[in-house]
N, C-alpha and C positions, 0 to 999 in steps of 0.2 A: 465427555466425548467431544471430539473435534471433527467437524465435517469440512473436507476440502472441496471447494466448488470452483470450477472454471467459469469465468464471466467474459465471454468472447465479444466484447463490444469495443468498437473503435470509431463509431459514427460521429463522435464528438471530438475527435482529434483535429487540431487546428492546422497542422503542418503536413504531416504524413499519416496515412493509414497503414495498417499492418499489425497493430497490437492485438487484434481479434484472434490472431494465430498464436498468441503468447501462451495461453494455458497449456496447450498440448506440448509446446516446446519445453516448457518448464518440467512437465511430467517426463518427457523423453530424457531430459538431462538428469533428472532425479534417478531414473532407472538405468542410466548409462553404465555399461560395464567398466568404464574408465575410472569410476569412483565406487563408493560403497554407501550403505544406508546408515552409517553411524554418525551421530552428531558429536560435536566436540566435547560434550559433557559425558560421553560414554554410553549413549542410548542407541541401541540398534532399532531404528524405527520400523524396519521390516518385521520385527517381532512384537511390536506394540499393537495391541488390539483396541486401544482406546481412540483410534482415529480411523477415518475411512474417506476415501476419495469417491465422491458421488457423481463425478463427471461434470459436464458443463450444463449450466442453466440454458433452457430454450428461451430465446429472446425474440420478441416481436420487433419489427422495424420501427424506426422513428422514436418518438417520445414515449410510446407505450413500453419500451424496454426499461425505462426508469421504474415504472410500476412493477414490471416483471421481476426486476432485481429485488426491490423491496419485499415483495411477496415471497420470493424464494428464500431470502435470508430470514424473514419472519417465521416461515415454516420450520426452519432448522432451530431457531431460538425457542419456538414453542415446544419443540421436541426435547429441549434441554441440551442442545448441541451448540457449542461455540463454532464459529466459522473462520476458516482461513481461505480467503478468496484469491484466485489467480486471474489477473486481468490480461488483456483489456487495458483501456486507457483510464486515466484517473477520474473520469466522470462517474465511474461505478461507485466511488466512495460515498457520494451523497445519498443515494438510495439505500446503501448498506447501513449508513449511520441513522437514517430515518427509522429503519427497523430496530437497530440497536438501542436507540434513545428511548424507545417505548419499553424495552426490556431491562435496561440498565440505567436507572436514575443516577445522576451524578457522574455520567460517563466523561472520561478524559480521552484526548487524542494526542499521541506523539506522531507527528508528521515529519518524515525524513525525505527531503526533496531538494532539488536545485531551485524549484519554483514555489512561490507561496500559494498559487492557485486561488487567489482571492479576487479575481476580476469580477465585477458586477455582472457583466455579460460579454464575454470575449467575442469580438467580431459579431455581435448581435445574438449570440447563442447563450442563454442563461444556464444551459446544461453542459457547456463546454468543459473539456478536461482542464481548462484554466480557471474554472469557476466553482468547483464543488465546495470549497471551504467557505466561500461567500454564502452559499445556500445554507450550509450547516450552521454558520454563526448567526445569520439573520433570523433563523428560525429557532434559535436558542436550544439547539439539540444537545449541546455538550456543556459541561461545566468549565472545561479548560482545554485550550488548544495550544500546544507547544510545537514550534516548527524549528528544525535544525537542518543545516546544510544549505540554507537559502543564499543565493548569489545572483539574483536577477530582479531585485525589487525595483519597480517603477514608482513614481510619485503616487499614482492612484492606489497601488497596492499598499504602500506605506500608510496612506490615509485610511484604507480599509482595515488594516491591522490595528491602527489606533482606535478606530470606531468600534471594533469588535473586541478589543482587549486581547488580541493575539500576542502570545509571547514568542518572539523570534530570536534565535541565536544565528546570526548570519555566519556564513562559512568563514569570512575573514576574521571573525571574532571567536571561532571555535577553539577550545582547548581540550585535549584528550582526557584530562582529568575532570572535565565537567560532570557533575552528578545530576542525573535526571531522576526525579522521584515524584510519584503520583499517589495521592490518597483516593481510594475508590477504584472502580473498574477502569481499565486502560485498553484502548484500541490503538494498534500501531498500523500506520499507513506508510508503506515503503514504495516510493517511486525510484526505480533503478537509476534514473539520471541524477539522483543525489550523489552518486559516485562519479569520479572523473571519467570522461569518455575513454581514457586509456584503458580502463578496466571494463567498461561496458559500451563497446561500440554499437551494440544492437539496441539503441534507443533512438527515438525520433528527434530528440532535441539534445545535441551535443553541447554541453555547457562546461568548458574547462574550469579547472580549479576546485574540483569537488573532493569528496571523501575517497579514501582507499577502501577496498573491500574489507580489510581488517578493521578499519575504524567503524564501519557499519555493523560488522559482526559484534564488535565490542559493545556498541550501543545496545544492540538486541540482548546480548548476554548480561549486561550490567544494569539496565534500567530497572528501577525499583517500582513495583506496582503489580497488581493482579491483572494479567493480560487475558482479556476475554474475547478478543477477536483481532484479526489482522488482514491486510491485503498486500499483495505484491503486484505492482502495475507498471505499465509502459515498456515491457519487453516488445521490441519490434523485430521479429526474425528476419525481415527483408533487409535489415541493415547489419545483422549479426555476422561475425566472422568465425567460422568453424565452431559454433556453439559456445563461444567464449562467454557471452552475456547470459545465455541460457544456463550455463554451469554456475555462474555467479548467482543467478536467481534461485537455482536449486539449492545452493549452499545456504542462502538466506532462508529459504523455505525450511530446511532441516532445523536451523537454529530457532526460527520463530515457532515451528511446530513443537519443538522440545520445550520451549518456555511455556507454551499454552497447555501442554500436557502435565506440567509439574508446578 
């Protein structure tokens, strides 16, 4: 069983807020009459009973939201449900992985993003959306972290990656025939700004030179591993243009959900 959860948090966004409205916008795009419910592998998700949208988590203000997210995810895992979370900014991934690490020993992460999000404490906030993977790695929550699409590395983040043994395939080095394979359980964290802003104008951080939508879909469809959880983050509807980014997010949602169900 897969539980879909909205996590409407953007208090830890460093540049613009707005991502808290992302979950409902992804749902609206998924249900848009301009498209349908079929995934590219031939699954009509509207007829599949092995997944359910449980709505949004209720979050407290401030740092307590981190605990709320961890508890909410832990409750789903305890019930035997994998989770596909809709953000929200990327800070939600840290408490999600805190819950997952207790349930899935030897967890791996495939992180698709323009940014490595490895800052020790961006602008003084250790829970910033620019810092979740620093928290994850310093607490040894996962066996392996692989990042693809990265094109914003600072010297500090390079040092952090070396310190924690993070495997980074920078966007400039990406080849479409790259094979991504993981032994053990796999969690996929997709930041929509991994894609070029031409495809996703509705994100807070426009970083040119990214993936196409097709490249990200191919990564989701081809990655080798047992996918036990995922998140889609950083949709900022205040910057979107006629639901373009929301429709991209909904497309990725359908393909991730299909992989998690089979």
